[in-house]
N, C-alpha and C positions, 0 to 999 in steps of 0.2 A: 504494500500500500504506500502510495506516494502522496504527500501533502503538497499542493501547488497553490500559488496565489497568482491571480491575474488582475490587472488594473484597467479600469475604464477611466480615461482622462479626457475630459471635454474642455473645449476652448471655443467659444463663439459658435455653438451648435455643431462643432466638428469633433470627431473622436480620433485619438492618436493610435495608429497601428504601426507595427514594425514588420520588416520583411524577415522571415525565418531563414536562418543560415545554418542551423544545426538541428539535430534531433528529428522529430517528426515534421512533416509538411514543409520541407525546405523549398524556398522560392515563393511561398504564399505569404500574404499579409495576415497578421494576427495581433491580438491583444498582447502587450508586453507582460512578462511575469516569469515565474520560475519556482523552483522547489523551496519549501520552507526548511530552514536549517534546524538542527537539534537545538532545543531550548530557546526557540525564537517564537515570539508572538506574531499573529497574522499581520497586524498593522506594521510592525517593524520589518517583517519579511517583504511585504509589498513595496514599502518605501525603499528598502535596500535594493530589491530587484530593479525598480525604476531607475535608481541612481546608477546601478551597474550597466543597464542597457541603454538608458537615454542620456544620462549625464546630468540630470537635474534632481535636486532635492524637492520632493513633492509633499503636499499636505494630505494626510489620510483623512477621508471624510467618514466612510462607513463601509461595512460589509453589506453588499446588496443581496447576497444569497450564496448558497453553496450547492455543489453538484458532485455526484459520483459519476465518473466516466470510465467505462470498461472498454478498452481497445482489445477486441476479441482475438485478432490475429497475432497479438503480442502477449496475450494473457496478462495484461497489466490493468490495474485499477488505480485511479487517482481520485483523491478528495480535492476538489477545486473550489477555492474561495474567491468569489468575484467581488472586487472592491472598487469603490469610487474614490478617485483622487483628484486633486486640483493643483495647478501650478500658478505661480504669480504671473499675471499677464505681461509683466515687464521682462520676465526671464526668457532667454533665447537658448535653444538647444545648440550647443557648440561642440560637444564631445560625445556623440552617440556611438555606441558600439555597433549598432545596426542601422541600416537604411530605415528611415521613418517617413511618415506622411500623415497629414491630417485629412480625414475622409468625412464627407457628409454622410448622413444615414442612407440616403438614396444611393450614393456611390458604393457603400458597403454592401447593401442588399442586391444591387445590380451587378456586382463583380463576381466573376468565377475565380478570381485570384485571392479572395478572402476566405480563410478557413471557415468551413460551414459551421462547425461547433461554436466558433466565436460569434458568428451571426446569431446563432440560437441564444447564446448568453446575453448578447446585447439586446436582442428583442425581448427575451423573457424577463431579465432582471432590471435592465436600464429603461427601455422604452415602456414596457407594460407594467413596470414597477411591482412585479411579483416577488415579494421578499420571502421566498420559501426554498424548498429543496427541489432540485431538478435531477432526475435520473436519466443518464445518457448511455446508450450502447452504440459503440462504433464498430462497423463492419467494413469489409473490403470487397469490392467487386472483383471479378476475374481480371479486369483491365488494370487493377492496381489503385483505382480511385476509392476513397473512403466515403461512407455515408453513415448517418446517425439516425437512430430511432429513439 
C-alpha cells in the first residue's frame, strides 16, 4: 500500500498540471504530487512535493477527498489524498523540475494528453465538491492504454 498526495493548485480559474517524466503515464499531463514519506503528515507531504516538483512554497488549504486506486496490471494499491493548495499571485515559477502548464477546465477535459484519473479527481473533488471517498480501479486495454472504473 502506497500513500500518495496530489495537489490541485488554481490560479485565475486555471489548474496547474505537470508533464510526467517518470513512473506511470510518462508524457501525459497530470496533477503534481508524490509519495508520503515515513512520519510525514499529509499537509507537509503535499507542500514538500510541490516544492520539489514546481519550485514554489505553497499554502495548504485543505484535503478535498481521498481515493483508493488499484492498478490491476501492476497489482498495486495507492491511498491518494487530493489536496487544495494556493500560491501567492506574485510568485513566479522559476525552478520547476518538470514541464508545467496552467490549463482551463475545458482544456483539461478536452485533452487526450491529460491522465484520465486526474480528470476524475478534478471533476469529483474540485468541481463537484464531493468531499468523500472515491474508489478507483485501473485496467489496461490490449493496446496498452489505461482506463478507470
